N, C-alpha and C positions, 0 to 999 in steps of 0.2 A: 540445338543448344538450349538448355533449360533457362528460362528467364528468372531473375531474382524474385519477381513477384510470385511466380508459381512455387518456388522453393520456400518462400516465407509462408505462403498459405499452407503448404504441407507440414511445416514445422508447427504452425499454430494448431493444425488439426491433431497432430500427435499429442501436443500439450493438453488440448481439451479432452482427448480420450483418456489420458492418464489421470486428469483431475476428476473426471466422471467415475472412473474405475475406483478411485480412492474413496468416493462417497458411497459406493455400493456396499451392502452387508458382506462381511468377509467370513468364510467358514471358521468356526472355532477350532483352535489348535488344542489337541488333547495333551494334557500334562503327563498322561500315561499312555503311550502308544500301544501297549499290550492290554487288551480288554480283560477286566476281572469279573468274577462271578458276582451275581446279586445274592446277598445273604439276608437272612431273616433276623432282625434285631431280637435280642433277649433270648437267644436259643443256643444250645450246645449239643454236641454229639458224644456219646459214650459207647464203648464196645464191651460186649460180654460173650464169652464162650460158654455154651450151656452143656453141662454134663448130662442133663435129662434128655435132650434131643440130639446132642452131638454137633449142633450147628452154631455158626457165628452170627451174632446179631449186632446191628447198629441201633442205638437207642437215641432217638431225637427227644430233646427236652426243651420245652418252652416254659420260661419263667416269667412271673409278673414283672411289669416294667420297673417297679420300685422294690424289687426283691432284695437288692443289696442294702437298701436303707431300712428294711424291716426284718432283721435276722431272727427275731423271736416269734414272728407271725407264722402260724401253721395254716397251710392252704389245702383246700380240696384238691384231689388229684384224679385225673382222667387218663386211663390207659387206652390208647388208640391202636387198633390193628391196621395192617397195610399202610404203615407210615410212609412208605415210598411214594404212595399216591395221595394219601389223604391228610398228611400232616400239614402241608402248606394250606390246603383248603380249610381245615378246621381251625388253624391258627388265625386265618383271616376272619372266618365267621365269628369265632370267639371274641376277637378284637372289637368288632362292631357291636356285638351284644353286650360286652362289658362296658363299652363307652356309653351306650344308651341305658345302662343300669338294669339289664335283664338278667345278668349272671354275675356271680362274685368273681374276684380274682382267683385264679387256679393255676396249678401246674399241669401241663399236658405232656404225656410221654408217648411218643410214637415208636412203634416197634417194626423194624424191618431187618433186612439181611445184609451182611457185610460182603465185601469183595468188589472187584472192578465191574463185573458184569453178571450179577446174580440172576438166576432164572426165577424171577418172582412168582410166576404162575405155578411152576412145579413145586417150589418150596412151600408156598402157602397152601397148596393142595395137599401137602403132607401134614403140615402143622395144624391146620384148622378143621380137618375132617375127623369126625368121631367114629367112623366105620370105614373098613376097607372097601375099595371099589376096584375090581380087576382091571378096569380101563385106566386107572390112575396109579402109576407105580409109586409105592411108598405111602399111599394114603392110609388114613386111620391113626395118625399120630397125635390126635387131640389130647389124649391123656398125658402124653409126654410133654406136650407144649403147656398144658395146664400146670404140670409139675414145675416146669421152667418158670412160669409166672409166679406161682405160689412160693416156691422154695429158693429161687435165685433172683429173679428180676425185682419183685416187690421188696424183699428185704434189702437189696442193693440200693434201690431208689429211695426207700423210706428211711434209710440210715444216712443217706447222702444229702437229702433235702428235707426242709421242715414241712412235713405232710400231716394233714388231719386224716388219719386212716379211717375215721368213721364216715367220711365222705369220699369213698373210693369208688370210681365208676369204670366200667368196661364198655367200649364202643367198637362196633365193627359192621361192615357192610358185605353182602354177598357171602362168600365163605367165611369172612370175618364175622358176619352176623350169625352164621351157623355155629361158629365156635362160641360166640357170646351166649347163645341159647344153651349149648352144651354145658358151659360153665354154670349158667343159672341153675340148672337142675342137678349138676354133679356136685357143686360146692356153693350153694346160694349165698352163704354168709361171707364169702371171700370179698364180694363187692356189695355196696349198698345200692348201687344203681346199674342198670343194664340197658344198653342201646343196641338193638338188632335191626339194621336196615336191610331189607330185601334178603333175609336169610334163606338159604337153600333148604327149606324144610322137607323137600322131597328126596334129598340126598340119602343114600344108604338105605333104600327101601323105607322111606319116610321115618328115618331114625328119630327125628325131633318129636314126632307124635308118640312113638313108642317110649322114648325116654320120659316124656312128660307124663304119660299114663302110668309108668312104673313109679315115678315120684309121687303122683297123686294117690296111688294105692297105699302109700306109707305115711303121707303127710297131709295135713289139712291147712297148714300155714305156709306162707311164702313172703316173709317180711322184707321186701325190696321194692324199689321203684323201677318200673320197666317201661321203656318206649319201644314200640314195635311198629314198623312201617314197611310199605311196599309201593312201587310205582304202578300207576293205573294202567299203563300200556305194556307192562312186562309180563312174560309168561308165568312168573311166580305169583301173580296177583291172586288167583283163585286158591292155591294151596296156602299161601300166607294168611289170607283172610279167613280160611277155614281154621287155621291154627289160632288166630285171634279169638275166634268164637269158642274154641275148645277151652282156652284159658279163662275167658269171660265166664263160662258156665261153671267152672270149678268153684268159684267163690272163695279162693284162697284167703285165709285170714292174714291181714297185714300187707297184702299186695296192693300197690298203687300202680295203675297201668294206664297209659295212653296209647291208642292205636291210630294210625293214620294211613290212608291211601293217598299218595301224592298225585294230584290231578295232572294229566297230560304228560307224564314223565315215564321214561323207561328205566332199565336196570342201573345204569350209571348216572344218568342225568338227574335222578331224583335225590342224589346225595346232598347237594347244597341245602335244599329245603328240609330234608329229613334231619340233617345234623343241626340246622338252625332250630327247628321245633324241638328236637331232642334235648339240646342244651337248655332251652327255656324250661322244659318240663322237669328234667332231672334235677335242676338246681333251683327251681322255684322254692321260695321260703327257706333257702339254706343260708 
């Protein structure tokens, strides 16, 4: 038979346990049991179907934080290739640089592909390459993609947003950098600034070298600002540095150029520093 004293001690123990439990930190209750996606402030997505390439594109647009309060302000604009990978990265880099006063407010347009599961690698290998490669189905569509930019995307963006078209910049890395160089020599006046990070200058039988040489045979001027970079540890280091030397020796009238080999980095890991330095250079004194 249980004594009254033992029963009382048991009850007191339970009460002490409950009191101590009440004092412990309690897990926060979510007001929304279904998790939602993290979104980037001051951004929006538009869609375009291109008649030039026949492909559907998602267009990511980053707007200045006080854009709505300044409807008459015209902003520099940067068109970024491979938006599916680099839009978030560049948006963050730009935010820090603008906060510290290194770059002006601008509109950033990231270009990528529509659909639930687009094959980014295949699609960009078609759009960004200026010559056909038998090992890459559909490659060599850079002229069509350039037509999409010039005749469809740029007019759409620059009639939808207050843009200073005299400060229009194209930026890309890898095949995106390859396309940037292709555009530079195919239609240099389309953009005032060009950023080519780790461009595949060896692609298509060294197409970039051949295109530049053809341009040089007909022109002495190249009135743009160019940032050209490569990672120190990537396979493209030697050919990209050779391309840098070729352009340096041309002495193009009007060309402002900064080249940089990113120390200790490879093909993808060099992008944060390359984009940071590129934005500083392209938009300095703007």
